[in-house]
N, CA, C and O atoms as a GROMACS GRO file, in nm:
protein
  552
    1UNK      N    1   0.649   1.550   1.145
    1UNK     CA    2   0.613   1.474   1.027
    1UNK      C    3   0.647   1.557   0.903
    1UNK      O    4   0.621   1.677   0.899
    2UNK      N    5   0.704   1.493   0.806
    2UNK     CA    6   0.732   1.564   0.684
    2UNK      C    7   0.602   1.586   0.607
    2UNK      O    8   0.507   1.509   0.620
    3UNK      N    9   0.600   1.690   0.529
    3UNK     CA   10   0.483   1.719   0.447
    3UNK      C   11   0.456   1.604   0.349
    3UNK      O   12   0.341   1.578   0.314
    4UNK      N   13   0.563   1.536   0.306
    4UNK     CA   14   0.546   1.424   0.214
    4UNK      C   15   0.461   1.313   0.276
    4UNK      O   16   0.375   1.256   0.208
    5UNK      N   17   0.483   1.282   0.402
    5UNK     CA   18   0.404   1.178   0.467
    5UNK      C   19   0.259   1.220   0.479
    5UNK      O   20   0.169   1.140   0.454
    6UNK      N   21   0.235   1.343   0.518
    6UNK     CA   22   0.098   1.391   0.534
    6UNK      C   23   0.021   1.378   0.403
    6UNK      O   24  -0.093   1.329   0.402
    7UNK      N   25   0.080   1.420   0.294
    7UNK     CA   26   0.015   1.413   0.163
    7UNK      C   27  -0.016   1.268   0.126
    7UNK      O   28  -0.124   1.239   0.074
    8UNK      N   29   0.076   1.179   0.152
    8UNK     CA   30   0.057   1.038   0.120
    8UNK      C   31  -0.051   0.976   0.208
    8UNK      O   32  -0.134   0.899   0.160
    9UNK      N   33  -0.049   1.007   0.336
    9UNK     CA   34  -0.150   0.954   0.428
    9UNK      C   35  -0.290   1.004   0.387
    9UNK      O   36  -0.385   0.927   0.385
   10UNK      N   37  -0.301   1.132   0.356
   10UNK     CA   38  -0.430   1.186   0.313
   10UNK      C   39  -0.480   1.119   0.186
   10UNK      O   40  -0.599   1.092   0.173
   11UNK      N   41  -0.389   1.091   0.094
   11UNK     CA   42  -0.428   1.024  -0.032
   11UNK      C   43  -0.473   0.880  -0.004
   11UNK      O   44  -0.567   0.832  -0.069
   12UNK      N   45  -0.409   0.812   0.090
   12UNK     CA   46  -0.450   0.676   0.126
   12UNK      C   47  -0.588   0.676   0.192
   12UNK      O   48  -0.671   0.589   0.165
   13UNK      N   49  -0.611   0.773   0.279
   13UNK     CA   50  -0.742   0.783   0.345
   13UNK      C   51  -0.851   0.810   0.242
   13UNK      O   52  -0.959   0.752   0.249
   14UNK      N   53  -0.823   0.897   0.147
   14UNK     CA   54  -0.920   0.925   0.040
   14UNK      C   55  -0.949   0.798  -0.040
   14UNK      O   56  -1.065   0.770  -0.071
   15UNK      N   57  -0.846   0.722  -0.072
   15UNK     CA   58  -0.863   0.598  -0.149
   15UNK      C   59  -0.944   0.495  -0.072
   15UNK      O   60  -1.023   0.420  -0.130
   16UNK      N   61  -0.925   0.491   0.060
   16UNK     CA   62  -0.996   0.395   0.144
   16UNK      C   63  -1.148   0.408   0.128
   16UNK      O   64  -1.220   0.309   0.133
   17UNK      N   65  -1.194   0.529   0.110
   17UNK     CA   66  -1.338   0.553   0.100
   17UNK      C   67  -1.397   0.505  -0.034
   17UNK      O   68  -1.518   0.506  -0.052
   18UNK      N   69  -1.311   0.465  -0.126
   18UNK     CA   70  -1.359   0.413  -0.254
   18UNK      C   71  -1.362   0.260  -0.258
   18UNK      O   72  -1.397   0.201  -0.360
   19UNK      N   73  -1.326   0.197  -0.148
   19UNK     CA   74  -1.320   0.050  -0.142
   19UNK      C   75  -1.455  -0.014  -0.174
   19UNK      O   76  -1.561   0.041  -0.143
   20UNK      N   77  -1.448  -0.129  -0.236
   20UNK     CA   78  -1.566  -0.210  -0.264
   20UNK      C   79  -1.558  -0.331  -0.172
   20UNK      O   80  -1.488  -0.428  -0.202
   21UNK      N   81  -1.628  -0.326  -0.058
   21UNK     CA   82  -1.615  -0.428   0.045
   21UNK      C   83  -1.751  -0.473   0.101
   21UNK      O   84  -1.776  -0.458   0.220
   22UNK      N   85  -1.838  -0.528   0.015
   22UNK     CA   86  -1.972  -0.566   0.062
   22UNK      C   87  -1.972  -0.686   0.157
   22UNK      O   88  -2.075  -0.713   0.219
   23UNK      N   89  -1.862  -0.759   0.170
   23UNK     CA   90  -1.859  -0.880   0.252
   23UNK      C   91  -1.791  -0.856   0.387
   23UNK      O   92  -1.850  -0.884   0.491
   24UNK      N   93  -1.671  -0.805   0.386
   24UNK     CA   94  -1.598  -0.785   0.512
   24UNK      C   95  -1.625  -0.649   0.575
   24UNK      O   96  -1.616  -0.633   0.697
   25UNK      N   97  -1.660  -0.551   0.493
   25UNK     CA   98  -1.679  -0.412   0.537
   25UNK      C   99  -1.551  -0.351   0.591
   25UNK      O  100  -1.555  -0.248   0.660
   26UNK      N  101  -1.436  -0.413   0.560
   26UNK     CA  102  -1.306  -0.362   0.603
   26UNK      C  103  -1.244  -0.286   0.486
   26UNK      O  104  -1.195  -0.346   0.390
   27UNK      N  105  -1.248  -0.155   0.494
   27UNK     CA  106  -1.198  -0.067   0.388
   27UNK      C  107  -1.047  -0.049   0.402
   27UNK      O  108  -0.996  -0.027   0.512
   28UNK      N  109  -0.977  -0.060   0.291
   28UNK     CA  110  -0.832  -0.034   0.290
   28UNK      C  111  -0.801   0.061   0.174
   28UNK      O  112  -0.855   0.047   0.064
   29UNK      N  113  -0.714   0.156   0.202
   29UNK     CA  114  -0.668   0.248   0.100
   29UNK      C  115  -0.517   0.251   0.098
   29UNK      O  116  -0.452   0.232   0.201
   30UNK      N  117  -0.462   0.275  -0.019
   30UNK     CA  118  -0.317   0.284  -0.034
   30UNK      C  119  -0.283   0.401  -0.124
   30UNK      O  120  -0.358   0.436  -0.216
   31UNK      N  121  -0.170   0.462  -0.096
   31UNK     CA  122  -0.116   0.568  -0.181
   31UNK      C  123   0.031   0.535  -0.205
   31UNK      O  124   0.110   0.528  -0.111
   32UNK      N  125   0.066   0.516  -0.330
   32UNK     CA  126   0.199   0.474  -0.372
   32UNK      C  127   0.269   0.590  -0.440
   32UNK      O  128   0.214   0.652  -0.531
   33UNK      N  129   0.391   0.619  -0.396
   33UNK     CA  130   0.467   0.730  -0.454
   33UNK      C  131   0.576   0.677  -0.547
   33UNK      O  132   0.651   0.587  -0.511
   34UNK      N  133   0.583   0.734  -0.667
   34UNK     CA  134   0.686   0.696  -0.763
   34UNK      C  135   0.814   0.775  -0.733
   34UNK      O  136   0.815   0.867  -0.652
   35UNK      N  137   0.921   0.736  -0.801
   35UNK     CA  138   1.049   0.804  -0.784
   35UNK      C  139   1.042   0.951  -0.827
   35UNK      O  140   1.122   1.033  -0.782
   36UNK      N  141   0.947   0.983  -0.913
   36UNK     CA  142   0.932   1.122  -0.959
   36UNK      C  143   0.832   1.200  -0.875
   36UNK      O  144   0.806   1.318  -0.902
   37UNK      N  145   0.774   1.136  -0.772
   37UNK     CA  146   0.682   1.205  -0.682
   37UNK      C  147   0.535   1.193  -0.717
   37UNK      O  148   0.451   1.249  -0.647
   38UNK      N  149   0.503   1.122  -0.824
   38UNK     CA  150   0.363   1.102  -0.860
   38UNK      C  151   0.299   1.002  -0.764
   38UNK      O  152   0.365   0.906  -0.721
   39UNK      N  153   0.173   1.023  -0.730
   39UNK     CA  154   0.103   0.936  -0.636
   39UNK      C  155  -0.007   0.859  -0.707
   39UNK      O  156  -0.089   0.916  -0.780
   40UNK      N  157  -0.008   0.728  -0.685
   40UNK     CA  158  -0.112   0.640  -0.737
   40UNK      C  159  -0.190   0.586  -0.618
   40UNK      O  160  -0.132   0.537  -0.522
   41UNK      N  161  -0.322   0.595  -0.626
   41UNK     CA  162  -0.408   0.546  -0.519
   41UNK      C  163  -0.467   0.411  -0.555
   41UNK      O  164  -0.483   0.377  -0.672
   42UNK      N  165  -0.499   0.334  -0.451
   42UNK     CA  166  -0.565   0.206  -0.471
   42UNK      C  167  -0.655   0.176  -0.353
   42UNK      O  168  -0.631   0.224  -0.242
   43UNK      N  169  -0.758   0.096  -0.377
   43UNK     CA  170  -0.846   0.051  -0.269
   43UNK      C  171  -0.864  -0.099  -0.283
   43UNK      O  172  -0.837  -0.156  -0.389
   44UNK      N  173  -0.911  -0.162  -0.176
   44UNK     CA  174  -0.938  -0.305  -0.187
   44UNK      C  175  -1.071  -0.326  -0.258
   44UNK      O  176  -1.165  -0.247  -0.245
   45UNK      N  177  -1.074  -0.435  -0.335
   45UNK     CA  178  -1.192  -0.468  -0.415
   45UNK      C  179  -1.224  -0.614  -0.389
   45UNK      O  180  -1.152  -0.704  -0.433
   46UNK      N  181  -1.333  -0.638  -0.317
   46UNK     CA  182  -1.369  -0.774  -0.279
   46UNK      C  183  -1.448  -0.845  -0.388
   46UNK      O  184  -1.499  -0.784  -0.481
   47UNK      N  185  -1.456  -0.977  -0.372
   47UNK     CA  186  -1.529  -1.061  -0.464
   47UNK      C  187  -1.598  -1.169  -0.382
   47UNK      O  188  -1.543  -1.217  -0.283
   48UNK      N  189  -1.717  -1.208  -0.421
   48UNK     CA  190  -1.792  -1.310  -0.347
   48UNK      C  191  -1.715  -1.442  -0.339
   48UNK      O  192  -1.735  -1.518  -0.244
   49UNK      N  193  -1.628  -1.469  -0.433
   49UNK     CA  194  -1.549  -1.592  -0.431
   49UNK      C  195  -1.421  -1.577  -0.347
   49UNK      O  196  -1.342  -1.671  -0.337
   50UNK      N  197  -1.401  -1.462  -0.287
   50UNK     CA  198  -1.289  -1.427  -0.198
   50UNK      C  199  -1.152  -1.431  -0.265
   50UNK      O  200  -1.082  -1.330  -0.262
   51UNK      N  201  -1.110  -1.541  -0.325
   51UNK     CA  202  -0.977  -1.549  -0.383
   51UNK      C  203  -0.949  -1.439  -0.486
   51UNK      O  204  -0.838  -1.387  -0.487
   52UNK      N  205  -1.043  -1.401  -0.571
   52UNK     CA  206  -1.015  -1.293  -0.666
   52UNK      C  207  -1.008  -1.153  -0.606
   52UNK      O  208  -0.982  -1.056  -0.677
   53UNK      N  209  -1.031  -1.141  -0.475
   53UNK     CA  210  -1.024  -1.011  -0.409
   53UNK      C  211  -0.886  -0.950  -0.431
   53UNK      O  212  -0.785  -1.022  -0.429
   54UNK      N  213  -0.881  -0.820  -0.451
   54UNK     CA  214  -0.753  -0.751  -0.471
   54UNK      C  215  -0.732  -0.647  -0.362
   54UNK      O  216  -0.822  -0.570  -0.330
   55UNK      N  217  -0.614  -0.648  -0.305
   55UNK     CA  218  -0.579  -0.553  -0.198
   55UNK      C  219  -0.553  -0.413  -0.253
   55UNK      O  220  -0.523  -0.396  -0.371
   56UNK      N  221  -0.565  -0.315  -0.168
   56UNK     CA  222  -0.543  -0.175  -0.205
   56UNK      C  223  -0.402  -0.152  -0.256
   56UNK      O  224  -0.381  -0.081  -0.354
   57UNK      N  225  -0.304  -0.213  -0.190
   57UNK     CA  226  -0.165  -0.193  -0.229
   57UNK      C  227  -0.139  -0.242  -0.371
   57UNK      O  228  -0.074  -0.174  -0.450
   58UNK      N  229  -0.190  -0.362  -0.401
   58UNK     CA  230  -0.171  -0.416  -0.535
   58UNK      C  231  -0.248  -0.336  -0.639
   58UNK      O  232  -0.201  -0.319  -0.752
   59UNK      N  233  -0.365  -0.286  -0.603
   59UNK     CA  234  -0.440  -0.200  -0.697
   59UNK      C  235  -0.356  -0.079  -0.734
   59UNK      O  236  -0.347  -0.042  -0.851
   60UNK      N  237  -0.294  -0.016  -0.634
   60UNK     CA  238  -0.210   0.102  -0.660
   60UNK      C  239  -0.090   0.066  -0.747
   60UNK      O  240  -0.060   0.136  -0.843
   61UNK      N  241  -0.021  -0.043  -0.713
   61UNK     CA  242   0.095  -0.084  -0.793
   61UNK      C  243   0.055  -0.116  -0.937
   61UNK      O  244   0.122  -0.074  -1.031
   62UNK      N  245  -0.054  -0.190  -0.954
   62UNK     CA  246  -0.094  -0.232  -1.088
   62UNK      C  247  -0.136  -0.113  -1.174
   62UNK      O  248  -0.109  -0.111  -1.294
   63UNK      N  249  -0.202  -0.015  -1.113
   63UNK     CA  250  -0.237   0.108  -1.186
   63UNK      C  251  -0.111   0.180  -1.232
   63UNK      O  252  -0.103   0.225  -1.347
   64UNK      N  253  -0.014   0.190  -1.143
   64UNK     CA  254   0.110   0.261  -1.175
   64UNK      C  255   0.189   0.188  -1.283
   64UNK      O  256   0.239   0.250  -1.377
   65UNK      N  257   0.200   0.058  -1.269
   65UNK     CA  258   0.275  -0.020  -1.369
   65UNK      C  259   0.208  -0.010  -1.504
   65UNK      O  260   0.275   0.001  -1.607
   66UNK      N  261   0.076  -0.014  -1.507
   66UNK     CA  262   0.003   0.002  -1.632
   66UNK      C  263   0.040   0.134  -1.700
   66UNK      O  264   0.049   0.142  -1.823
   67UNK      N  265   0.060   0.238  -1.620
   67UNK     CA  266   0.098   0.370  -1.673
   67UNK      C  267   0.246   0.380  -1.708
   67UNK      O  268   0.292   0.486  -1.751
   68UNK      N  269   0.320   0.271  -1.691
   68UNK     CA  270   0.461   0.270  -1.730
   68UNK      C  271   0.559   0.297  -1.617
   68UNK      O  272   0.680   0.302  -1.640
   69UNK      N  273   0.510   0.315  -1.496
   69UNK     CA  274   0.598   0.342  -1.382
   69UNK      C  275   0.668   0.214  -1.339
   69UNK      O  276   0.609   0.106  -1.343
   70UNK      N  277   0.793   0.227  -1.299
   70UNK     CA  278   0.869   0.110  -1.253
   70UNK      C  279   0.952   0.138  -1.128
   70UNK      O  280   1.007   0.045  -1.069
   71UNK      N  281   0.962   0.264  -1.088
   71UNK     CA  282   1.044   0.298  -0.971
   71UNK      C  283   0.958   0.367  -0.866
   71UNK      O  284   0.889   0.466  -0.894
   72UNK      N  285   0.962   0.312  -0.745
   72UNK     CA  286   0.877   0.361  -0.637
   72UNK      C  287   0.959   0.386  -0.511
   72UNK      O  288   1.059   0.318  -0.486
   73UNK      N  289   0.916   0.482  -0.432
   73UNK     CA  290   0.990   0.518  -0.310
   73UNK      C  291   0.920   0.477  -0.183
   73UNK      O  292   0.985   0.437  -0.087
   74UNK      N  293   0.786   0.485  -0.181
   74UNK     CA  294   0.712   0.455  -0.058
   74UNK      C  295   0.565   0.432  -0.088
   74UNK      O  296   0.513   0.469  -0.193
   75UNK      N  297   0.500   0.367   0.010
   75UNK     CA  298   0.356   0.345   0.002
   75UNK      C  299   0.298   0.367   0.142
   75UNK      O  300   0.361   0.335   0.243
   76UNK      N  301   0.178   0.421   0.146
   76UNK     CA  302   0.105   0.437   0.271
   76UNK      C  303  -0.018   0.349   0.266
   76UNK      O  304  -0.088   0.343   0.164
   77UNK      N  305  -0.045   0.280   0.376
   77UNK     CA  306  -0.160   0.190   0.385
   77UNK      C  307  -0.242   0.227   0.508
   77UNK      O  308  -0.188   0.241   0.618
   78UNK      N  309  -0.372   0.241   0.489
   78UNK     CA  310  -0.465   0.267   0.599
   78UNK      C  311  -0.584   0.174   0.584
   78UNK      O  312  -0.614   0.128   0.474
   79UNK      N  313  -0.652   0.146   0.694
   79UNK     CA  314  -0.770   0.062   0.683
   79UNK      C  315  -0.846   0.051   0.813
   79UNK      O  316  -0.793   0.078   0.921
   80UNK      N  317  -0.972   0.010   0.800
   80UNK     CA  318  -1.055  -0.010   0.918
   80UNK      C  319  -1.195  -0.053   0.882
   80UNK      O  320  -1.242  -0.031   0.770
   81UNK      N  321  -1.261  -0.115   0.978
   81UNK     CA  322  -1.400  -0.156   0.960
   81UNK      C  323  -1.486  -0.033   0.932
   81UNK      O  324  -1.477   0.068   1.001
   82UNK      N  325  -1.568  -0.045   0.829
   82UNK     CA  326  -1.660   0.062   0.790
   82UNK      C  327  -1.587   0.195   0.770
   82UNK      O  328  -1.642   0.302   0.797
   83UNK      N  329  -1.461   0.187   0.724
   83UNK     CA  330  -1.377   0.303   0.692
   83UNK      C  331  -1.342   0.388   0.814
   83UNK      O  332  -1.315   0.507   0.801
   84UNK      N  333  -1.345   0.328   0.932
   84UNK     CA  334  -1.305   0.399   1.054
   84UNK      C  335  -1.164   0.357   1.091
   84UNK      O  336  -1.136   0.239   1.113
   85UNK      N  337  -1.074   0.454   1.097
   85UNK     CA  338  -0.936   0.426   1.132
   85UNK      C  339  -0.922   0.421   1.284
   85UNK      O  340  -0.928   0.523   1.352
   86UNK      N  341  -0.904   0.300   1.336
   86UNK     CA  342  -0.888   0.284   1.481
   86UNK      C  343  -0.756   0.218   1.516
   86UNK      O  344  -0.712   0.223   1.632
   87UNK      N  345  -0.691   0.156   1.418
   87UNK     CA  346  -0.565   0.086   1.443
   87UNK      C  347  -0.483   0.085   1.314
   87UNK      O  348  -0.530   0.130   1.210
   88UNK      N  349  -0.362   0.035   1.323
   88UNK     CA  350  -0.275   0.025   1.206
   88UNK      C  351  -0.314  -0.096   1.122
   88UNK      O  352  -0.353  -0.199   1.176
   89UNK      N  353  -0.303  -0.084   0.991
   89UNK     CA  354  -0.330  -0.193   0.898
   89UNK      C  355  -0.204  -0.218   0.817
   89UNK      O  356  -0.165  -0.136   0.734
   90UNK      N  357  -0.141  -0.332   0.842
   90UNK     CA  358  -0.017  -0.366   0.772
   90UNK      C  359  -0.047  -0.443   0.644
   90UNK      O  360  -0.150  -0.508   0.634
   91UNK      N  361   0.042  -0.435   0.545
   91UNK     CA  362   0.023  -0.509   0.420
   91UNK      C  363   0.028  -0.660   0.442
   91UNK      O  364   0.103  -0.709   0.526
   92UNK      N  365  -0.051  -0.732   0.365
   92UNK     CA  366  -0.049  -0.878   0.370
   92UNK      C  367   0.079  -0.930   0.304
   92UNK      O  368   0.155  -0.853   0.245
   93UNK      N  369   0.101  -1.058   0.316
   93UNK     CA  370   0.221  -1.118   0.258
   93UNK      C  371   0.228  -1.106   0.106
   93UNK      O  372   0.336  -1.083   0.052
   94UNK      N  373   0.116  -1.123   0.038
   94UNK     CA  374   0.115  -1.112  -0.108
   94UNK      C  375   0.154  -0.970  -0.150
   94UNK      O  376   0.231  -0.953  -0.244
   95UNK      N  377   0.102  -0.870  -0.080
   95UNK     CA  378   0.135  -0.732  -0.113
   95UNK      C  379   0.282  -0.702  -0.084
   95UNK      O  380   0.346  -0.628  -0.158
   96UNK      N  381   0.335  -0.760   0.022
   96UNK     CA  382   0.477  -0.742   0.053
   96UNK      C  383   0.562  -0.800  -0.060
   96UNK      O  384   0.667  -0.745  -0.094
   97UNK      N  385   0.517  -0.912  -0.116
   97UNK     CA  386   0.591  -0.972  -0.227
   97UNK      C  387   0.587  -0.882  -0.351
   97UNK      O  388   0.686  -0.871  -0.422
   98UNK      N  389   0.474  -0.819  -0.377
   98UNK     CA  390   0.464  -0.725  -0.489
   98UNK      C  391   0.558  -0.607  -0.464
   98UNK      O  392   0.624  -0.560  -0.557
   99UNK      N  393   0.564  -0.560  -0.341
   99UNK     CA  394   0.656  -0.452  -0.307
   99UNK      C  395   0.800  -0.494  -0.334
   99UNK      O  396   0.882  -0.414  -0.378
  100UNK      N  397   0.831  -0.620  -0.306
  100UNK     CA  398   0.965  -0.674  -0.330
  100UNK      C  399   0.998  -0.669  -0.479
  100UNK      O  400   1.113  -0.648  -0.516
  101UNK      N  401   0.899  -0.688  -0.563
  101UNK     CA  402   0.921  -0.685  -0.708
  101UNK      C  403   0.956  -0.544  -0.756
  101UNK      O  404   1.040  -0.529  -0.845
  102UNK      N  405   0.894  -0.443  -0.699
  102UNK     CA  406   0.907  -0.308  -0.752
  102UNK      C  407   0.977  -0.208  -0.660
  102UNK      O  408   1.026  -0.105  -0.707
  103UNK      N  409   0.983  -0.235  -0.531
  103UNK     CA  410   1.046  -0.141  -0.438
  103UNK      C  411   1.191  -0.178  -0.414
  103UNK      O  412   1.227  -0.296  -0.420
  104UNK      N  413   1.274  -0.080  -0.385
  104UNK     CA  414   1.414  -0.107  -0.352
  104UNK      C  415   1.418  -0.166  -0.212
  104UNK      O  416   1.377  -0.101  -0.115
  105UNK      N  417   1.467  -0.287  -0.201
  105UNK     CA  418   1.462  -0.364  -0.077
  105UNK      C  419   1.519  -0.289   0.044
  105UNK      O  420   1.462  -0.295   0.153
  106UNK      N  421   1.628  -0.220   0.026
  106UNK     CA  422   1.695  -0.153   0.137
  106UNK      C  423   1.623  -0.027   0.185
  106UNK      O  424   1.627   0.004   0.304
  107UNK      N  425   1.558   0.046   0.093
  107UNK     CA  426   1.505   0.176   0.135
  107UNK      C  427   1.361   0.207   0.097
  107UNK      O  428   1.314   0.318   0.124
  108UNK      N  429   1.288   0.114   0.035
  108UNK     CA  430   1.147   0.136   0.007
  108UNK      C  431   1.074   0.147   0.140
  108UNK      O  432   1.091   0.062   0.227
  109UNK      N  433   0.993   0.252   0.157
  109UNK     CA  434   0.924   0.276   0.283
  109UNK      C  435   0.778   0.232   0.278
  109UNK      O  436   0.708   0.252   0.179
  110UNK      N  437   0.734   0.172   0.388
  110UNK     CA  438   0.594   0.137   0.407
  110UNK      C  439   0.546   0.217   0.527
  110UNK      O  440   0.594   0.198   0.639
  111UNK      N  441   0.449   0.305   0.503
  111UNK     CA  442   0.391   0.386   0.610
  111UNK      C  443   0.255   0.327   0.642
  111UNK      O  444   0.170   0.317   0.554
  112UNK      N  445   0.234   0.289   0.766
  112UNK     CA  446   0.100   0.247   0.808
  112UNK      C  447   0.051   0.354   0.904
  112UNK      O  448   0.123   0.395   0.996
  113UNK      N  449  -0.072   0.399   0.884
  113UNK     CA  450  -0.122   0.512   0.960
  113UNK      C  451  -0.262   0.487   1.012
  113UNK      O  452  -0.340   0.413   0.952
  114UNK      N  453  -0.293   0.550   1.124
  114UNK     CA  454  -0.431   0.551   1.172
  114UNK      C  455  -0.484   0.693   1.182
  114UNK      O  456  -0.597   0.716   1.225
  115UNK      N  457  -0.401   0.789   1.142
  115UNK     CA  458  -0.442   0.929   1.125
  115UNK      C  459  -0.325   1.001   1.059
  115UNK      O  460  -0.221   0.941   1.035
  116UNK      N  461  -0.343   1.128   1.029
  116UNK     CA  462  -0.233   1.203   0.967
  116UNK      C  463  -0.121   1.234   1.066
  116UNK      O  464  -0.013   1.277   1.026
  117UNK      N  465  -0.146   1.212   1.194
  117UNK     CA  466  -0.043   1.238   1.295
  117UNK      C  467   0.006   1.111   1.365
  117UNK      O  468   0.108   1.114   1.433
  118UNK      N  469  -0.067   1.001   1.348
  118UNK     CA  470  -0.026   0.874   1.409
  118UNK      C  471   0.008   0.776   1.297
  118UNK      O  472  -0.080   0.727   1.226
  119UNK      N  473   0.136   0.748   1.285
  119UNK     CA  474   0.180   0.659   1.178
  119UNK      C  475   0.312   0.594   1.217
  119UNK      O  476   0.383   0.639   1.307
  120UNK      N  477   0.344   0.487   1.147
  120UNK     CA  478   0.470   0.415   1.164
  120UNK      C  479   0.533   0.398   1.027
  120UNK      O  480   0.463   0.381   0.927
  121UNK      N  481   0.665   0.404   1.022
  121UNK     CA  482   0.737   0.390   0.896
  121UNK      C  483   0.834   0.272   0.908
  121UNK      O  484   0.912   0.262   1.002
  122UNK      N  485   0.826   0.183   0.810
  122UNK     CA  486   0.914   0.067   0.804
  122UNK      C  487   0.985   0.064   0.668
  122UNK      O  488   0.934   0.119   0.570
  123UNK      N  489   1.098   0.002   0.664
  123UNK     CA  490   1.166  -0.028   0.538
  123UNK      C  491   1.118  -0.167   0.494
  123UNK      O  492   1.084  -0.250   0.578
  124UNK      N  493   1.115  -0.190   0.364
  124UNK     CA  494   1.072  -0.319   0.311
  124UNK      C  495   1.155  -0.432   0.372
  124UNK      O  496   1.101  -0.537   0.406
  125UNK      N  497   1.284  -0.411   0.387
  125UNK     CA  498   1.371  -0.516   0.442
  125UNK      C  499   1.331  -0.553   0.586
  125UNK      O  500   1.360  -0.664   0.631
  126UNK      N  501   1.265  -0.462   0.658
  126UNK     CA  502   1.222  -0.490   0.795
  126UNK      C  503   1.096  -0.576   0.800
  126UNK      O  504   1.082  -0.662   0.887
  127UNK      N  505   1.004  -0.554   0.706
  127UNK     CA  506   0.877  -0.628   0.711
  127UNK      C  507   0.876  -0.751   0.620
  127UNK      O  508   0.780  -0.828   0.620
  128UNK      N  509   0.984  -0.768   0.543
  128UNK     CA  510   0.998  -0.887   0.459
  128UNK      C  511   1.145  -0.932   0.463
  128UNK      O  512   1.215  -0.924   0.362
  129UNK      N  513   1.190  -0.979   0.580
  129UNK     CA  514   1.330  -1.021   0.590
  129UNK      C  515   1.359  -1.141   0.500
  129UNK      O  516   1.275  -1.229   0.484
  130UNK      N  517   1.474  -1.142   0.442
  130UNK     CA  518   1.515  -1.251   0.354
  130UNK      C  519   1.418  -1.268   0.237
  130UNK      O  520   1.391  -1.380   0.193
  131UNK      N  521   1.366  -1.158   0.186
  131UNK     CA  522   1.269  -1.162   0.077
  131UNK      C  523   1.328  -1.219  -0.052
  131UNK      O  524   1.447  -1.203  -0.080
  132UNK      N  525   1.244  -1.283  -0.129
  132UNK     CA  526   1.280  -1.338  -0.260
  132UNK      C  527   1.236  -1.240  -0.366
  132UNK      O  528   1.120  -1.199  -0.368
  133UNK      N  529   1.327  -1.203  -0.454
  133UNK     CA  530   1.292  -1.105  -0.556
  133UNK      C  531   1.366  -1.125  -0.686
  133UNK      O  532   1.431  -1.228  -0.707
  134UNK      N  533   1.358  -1.026  -0.774
  134UNK     CA  534   1.420  -1.035  -0.906
  134UNK      C  535   1.569  -1.070  -0.902
  134UNK      O  536   1.617  -1.142  -0.990
  135UNK      N  537   1.642  -1.021  -0.804
  135UNK     CA  538   1.786  -1.050  -0.796
  135UNK      C  539   1.814  -1.198  -0.776
  135UNK      O  540   1.919  -1.248  -0.818
  136UNK      N  541   1.721  -1.269  -0.713
  136UNK     CA  542   1.740  -1.412  -0.692
  136UNK      C  543   1.736  -1.490  -0.823
  136UNK      O  544   1.785  -1.603  -0.828
  137UNK      N  545   1.680  -1.434  -0.926
  137UNK     CA  546   1.666  -1.503  -1.054
  137UNK      C  547   1.773  -1.466  -1.155
  137UNK      O  548   1.768  -1.508  -1.271
  138UNK      N  549   1.868  -1.387  -1.112
  138UNK     CA  550   1.978  -1.348  -1.204
  138UNK      C  551   2.094  -1.442  -1.193
  138UNK      O  552   2.194  -1.425  -1.262
   0.00000   0.00000   0.00000
C-alpha cells in the first residue's frame, strides 16, 4: 500500500467518528485529496426529514469547493454501523454524480476501505459508466 492511501484512509476513519447519525447510526467518513495534495474531510449528517441528509463525500467536496478547490485526484470512503468498520461502503449514486462534476473521469480514484490494510481502489469511469458530466453540456 502506498503511504498516500494509508494517510487518506486514516483521515476518512477520523472523519467517520464526527458523523451526525441519530437515526440510522450508520457513520460514514470521507477524505478527499486535491491535485495539490491537500485533504478535505467530510462526514454524513442526517436529518429527521431524511431528504436533507448529506453524505460524507458531498460534505468533503462542498468544503473543498467553498475553499476554492476545483481539481481532485482521489477520495476515500469508509463507513459502518455505530462507526464499526466491518465491510466496504461504496458511494451512493448522488455522490458519484458529484464526483463526475469535479473528478477527472478517466483517472479519479475512489478508495473504499474497511481498515488501513483492507481496501479497494476504483476509477470513476468504473463505478459510473457512461456518466453524464460537464463535457456533455459543451
